[in-house]
N, C-alpha and C positions, 0 to 999 in steps of 0.2 A: 258793428258796421254791416250794412247790407251789401253783399257782393253780387254783381251781375256779370253775365258772360259777355255782354256787348253793350255799347252805348244805347242801342235801340231798346233793349230789354230794360235798361235802367230808366230811360225816358218814360216808357210806358208805366213802370211801377211808380215813379215819382209823380207822374200826372195823376194816377189813381189815388195816391197818398194825399195830394193837394186837393183834389176834387172831393174826396171824402171829408177832409177837414172843413172845406168851405161849405159843403152841403150841410154838415152837422151844425155849423155856426149859423147858417141861414135858418135852419129849423128852430133853433133855440133863441136867436136874437133878431131874426128878420133881415140880416145883412152880414156880409163877410168882407174881410180885407186881406190882401195879399201883397207882399213885397218880393220882387224878383231881382236877380242879378243879371248883368250883361256879359259881354264877351261871346266867344264862339261856342263854348261848352253847352249852354242851355238851349241851343236852337232846336234840337230834337225834342227836348222836354216841352218847349213852348208849343211846338206843332202838335204834340200828343195832347197837351192840356187843352188846346183850343178845340179839340174834337170831343171833349168830355161833355156829358149831358149835365148841365148845371142851370140854375136859375141866374143866368149871367147878369141880367139887369140889377141884381141885388149884390153884385160883387164890385168892389173898388180895387184896382190894381195900381201899385206904385212901384218905384225902383228902390233897391237897397242903396244904390249909388249911381252916379253918372259923370261923364266927362263934361266940362263946361264948354260945350261946342254946340252949334246949331243942329237941329234935327236933320238938316240936309247933309251933315257930315257922316261918312261911313263909320265913324267911331262913336256915334251917338247911341247910347243904350235905349233911349226913348224910341228912336227909329227902329231899332232891333225888335222891341216889343210890339210896336205897331205892325211891323212886317210879318212877324212869325207867330205872335200870340193873339193879337186882337183881330182875328180873322173868323169868318163864318159866324156861328152863334156867339162866340166869345167877343165879337165886336160890340155886343150890347153892354159889355162891362164898362164901368167908368174908369178912365185912366187919369192918374195924377202925375204929371211930369215934375221933375225936380229942378230943371234948368229954366231960367227966365219965367219963374212963377211968382208973381208978387204977393200972393196969399199963401205961400207954401207952408209957413210955420203953423198958421191956423188950420190949414187943411190937413196937415200931417197929424196935428194934435187930435183932430176929430176922428182919425182912424184908430186911435189907441183903444185897447191893445190890439195889435195885428193878429189876425187869425193864423197866418203862416208867414214865415220869412224864409226864403230859399237863398242860401249863400253859396258862393264859390270860393275858391282859394287859389292863390298863385304859388309857384314853387318857392317864393321867398317867404311864404307864411302869411301874406296879407289876405285879408278878407274884407268885404265891402271896399271902402277906400282907406282902410287902416293900414297904411304903408309904413314899414320900418323907416325911421328917420323923417317921417312926415312932419311938416311944421306945426300942425295942430293935433298930432297924434294923442298927446296927453289929454286934450279936451275931448277928443272923440271917444276915448276909453274911460273917461271919468264917470264913476257911477252916479255922482250927484252934480254933474256939470250943468244941468238944467236946459241945455239946448237939444232939440230933437234932430236937428240937421246941422252940419258943420262943413265949411269948405276946408280943403287940405291941398297942400302942394308937396310933392316929393319927386326926386329925380327919376325914380322908377315909374312914376305914374304918367309921365308925359305931360299932358295938359293938366291945369288945375281941375280939381274934382269937387263934387258935392256929395255928401254921404249922410245916411241916417247914422245917428250915434249909437254907441253900445247899449244904453239903457232901453231904447225902444225895440232893439233887436232881441235882447234877452227876455223881455216881457211878453213876446209873442207866444201865443198858445202852442204853436208848433214851429220848431226851428229845424231846418234840414240843411246839411252840407252836401253839395253835389260836386264830386270830383271824378276825373277820369285820367287814366294813364299811370304808368309806373312812377314817373317823376313826382307826381302829386301825392301818390300814396307814400313815397319815401319822405316827402315833406311833412305829411300828416304824422307819420311815425316819429319824425324828429320833434314835431310840436308836442306830441304826447309826453316826451321826456321833459323833465323839469328844466326851467330856464325862464328868463325875463319875458313877460308878455310883450314888451316893447320890441324885442328881437323877432318874435313871430306872433303877431297880433291875433292870429287864429286861436291862440291859447285862451284868449278871453272868452271865446265862444265855447271851446271845449270844456271850460270850467263851469259852464252853466249847469244849474240843477233844476230839472233833469238835463242831462247832456243832450246835444243835438242828435238827430237821426242822420246817420252818415250813409250816403249812397255812392258806391264806387264801382267802376268797371274798368277793364284794361283799355 
């Protein structure tokens, strides 16, 4: 686990990590893909990443998950990305939203394998929209489900959600977990202990080989 003294230091380090991964991928393959998470935690990271020197027209950005709400809603992850990441030079990147996208499955398939997937985690151990007791959690976590995206409903989620499924996240070249605060560190430590993946779905990511890069600050 990479530990930082402040969210600002973490954001800058994570932005450098992602920019390096994207640049290397562009050098070797001519294009790169990135999936990011929403919520309030990644805002500093988005702003730092938007300032990185990159060949942004060759980058495609999508979301790990989103709430099934219009982009006019303050709870839209797509709106969050457009406001805080797709600014300045980064506005030249291609953005692929998950909600109300009629060609989503084909478009997501074209991004595989993702260059980088940046995940968050709730204090209940959910990541992406893999919520404990979610109605399609088993399908989201199934290694051979065959679906790259899945809708899910859970009491803790509020609105219905749409999420990338576990296989596409695990196959990303770089997987990072971005968490902040004592409560989330305690949840992570609980997830490291043995127990059902369904109880704390972040365990499915922690079991990845190689394991994810974890970025934490108080």
